[in-house]
VMD Tcl script that draws the C-alpha trace (Angstrom):
set ca {
  {154.42 102.28 154.35}
  {151.44 103.95 152.89}
  {148.17 104.01 154.71}
  {146.09 101.43 153.02}
  {142.40 101.33 153.13}
  {141.49 97.94 154.49}
  {137.81 98.29 154.14}
  {136.60 96.86 150.88}
  {134.07 98.82 148.61}
  {131.09 96.35 148.77}
  {128.32 96.06 146.41}
  {124.73 95.78 147.79}
  {124.91 92.20 146.62}
  {128.06 91.45 148.45}
  {126.71 93.07 151.45}
  {123.45 90.81 151.23}
  {125.58 87.89 150.63}
  {127.68 88.53 153.82}
  {124.49 89.23 155.84}
  {123.07 85.86 154.63}
  {126.22 83.98 155.35}
  {126.58 85.58 158.87}
  {122.97 84.82 159.73}
  {123.35 81.16 158.52}
  {126.57 80.67 160.58}
  {124.74 82.11 163.72}
  {121.73 80.02 163.28}
  {123.84 76.89 163.04}
  {125.29 77.44 166.36}
  {123.87 75.64 169.37}
  {121.51 77.70 171.29}
  {123.97 77.57 174.44}
  {126.72 78.97 172.31}
  {124.71 81.95 170.90}
  {123.56 82.66 174.46}
  {127.23 82.73 175.63}
  {128.28 85.03 172.87}
  {125.43 87.35 173.73}
  {126.48 87.38 177.35}
  {130.04 88.31 176.28}
  {129.20 91.06 173.75}
  {125.76 92.49 174.80}
  {125.91 96.23 175.08}
  {129.76 96.26 174.69}
  {131.54 98.57 172.55}
  {133.02 96.92 169.49}
  {135.91 99.37 169.45}
  {137.11 99.59 173.19}
  {134.90 96.80 174.99}
  {133.35 99.41 177.52}
  {129.61 99.42 178.25}
  {127.24 101.03 175.87}
  {124.55 103.39 176.82}
  {121.48 103.83 175.00}
  {120.78 107.37 174.25}
  {117.53 108.74 172.70}
  {118.25 110.73 169.42}
  {115.09 111.78 167.56}
  {112.96 108.71 167.71}
  {115.72 106.36 167.66}
  {117.65 104.83 170.61}
  {121.20 104.96 169.70}
  {124.05 103.06 171.44}
  {126.79 105.34 172.78}
  {130.28 104.63 174.21}
  {131.22 107.40 176.52}
  {134.73 105.93 176.86}
  {135.87 106.08 173.32}
  {133.02 108.29 171.84}
  {131.76 105.58 169.54}
  {128.05 105.76 168.18}
  {126.43 102.46 167.20}
  {123.27 101.88 165.27}
  {121.27 98.62 165.31}
  {119.73 97.10 162.12}
  {117.37 99.65 160.53}
  {118.22 102.65 162.71}
  {120.41 104.30 160.06}
  {117.42 104.21 157.59}
  {115.18 105.78 160.34}
  {117.64 108.57 160.82}
  {118.49 109.29 157.23}
  {114.92 109.63 156.31}
  {114.78 113.03 157.80}
  {116.42 116.17 156.36}
  {119.37 117.47 158.28}
  {120.01 114.35 160.17}
  {123.65 114.19 159.87}
  {124.26 117.73 161.03}
  {121.91 117.13 163.86}
  {123.54 114.05 164.90}
  {126.91 115.74 164.92}
  {125.78 118.55 167.13}
  {124.01 116.17 169.51}
  {127.00 113.91 170.10}
  {129.71 116.48 169.84}
  {128.09 118.67 172.53}
}
mol new
graphics top color blue
foreach p $ca { graphics top sphere $p radius 0.5 }
foreach p [lrange $ca 0 end-1] q [lrange $ca 1 end] { graphics top cylinder $p $q radius 0.2 }
display resetview
């Protein structure tokens, strides 16, 4: 079977719609349920489940998983990084060692 790209190509409008829907679902949860979810997932790698470590890269604290090598950004951090020329090459050198 051919390798299919399962990630849809989303428009900005679709991304905004999904963000709004997710925030509505989250705010509709009881506070206790939101707290329990946070306890389960706070600073855990979404790929392998290991603990994430905050690593300072330029002026941004990036979440890094030293188990699987994943690098994760919080809301707004990508915009901070991409506003500077050469950010991608610099980030690749920094995290690849």
